[in-house]
C-alpha positions, 0 to 999 in steps of 0.5 A: 099232137103233131110237131112240124120242122120247117127249115130252109134258106134265108128268104125262102118263105119258111117264116111266111109259111109258118105264120100262115099255118099258125093263122089257120091251125087254131091249136098251133104254136110256132117256135122261131129259131131267130128268136134265140140268136145270141146278142151281137156282143156275146162271146158265144159267136163264131167269127169267120177267120178271113173277114172276122164277121160273126157267122149267124148261120151256125148252131153257135149263133143260137141259144139252143139250150134255151130253145130246147127247153122252150120247145119242151115247155110249149109241147107240154102246155099244148097238150093240156091247153084248149081254145074255147073260141075254136068253134067261132073261127072262120077257117074258110075266111082265113084261107081265102084272105091268105091264098087270094086266087089260090083255092083249096078244094072243099075236101081239104077244107073239111079235113082242115076243120077237123084239125081245130082241136089238134095240138100242132107245134111248128119249129121254124128256122134256118138250121132247125133240122140240123139239130138232132134233138129237134129232128127227132121230135118232128113228125113231119119235116120240110126244107125249102130250097132256093137258088143263089141268084133268087135268094140274093135278089130277095135278100138285098131288098129286105128291110133289116131294121124295122124298129130303127136300131140302125143295124145293117148287114155287113157288105159281103156277108151274103157271099162270104158267109150266108150263102156258104152256110146254106149250102153246107146246111143243105149238104149235111141234110142230103149227105147224112141220109136223114129220112123223112125230109120233104124238100120244097122249092122256092124258085118258081113255087109261091109261098101260097103253094108251099103252104098248101103242100105243108098243110095237105101233108099235115092233114094226111099225117093226122088221118094216119095217126088218128 
């Protein structure tokens, strides 16, 4: 079994990469940190002392205890779970639909086919690698960097409320809280000297290219461990 940690800035493409991996890796499950945000009215939240806005970029914003429990439970299920439809899945077709003009060479495709019965968990979120428990669990760790201007241009065009709950991001949140939170998160990872994190780019590198890098690393890790 392999556990992959995938972190990075808002709008860096990490969730898209995780989703693509889940489609291609047939014995895979994704745990998204976003699913563990406390409700807005929760007293667990930390508020910015200047703006009084909730800080959604810190560990206190998430129910990490529940996330840890769900990760343990999912890992146990993955170890015993089998997918009877694995042989019917067209990996080549899925990759072509995901990558478009970006092609994966035949050697890599053959190696990906060998992963069909390998249990793989992907833990994805803005600060998952800053959590010591999750960090220790991960066999591979990726962090996607981004520049401020590019991040803001993507974020300001994001649709935040697809289900019609009328929620809107507070004006100034990105500048005052989201971006400083990313800078702090990245600095902690860089300055503590944590080994094994592969840093990816989201400025010039496409989501498809980052996906290809990650799945290539997964293939190499599987080959070394088998």
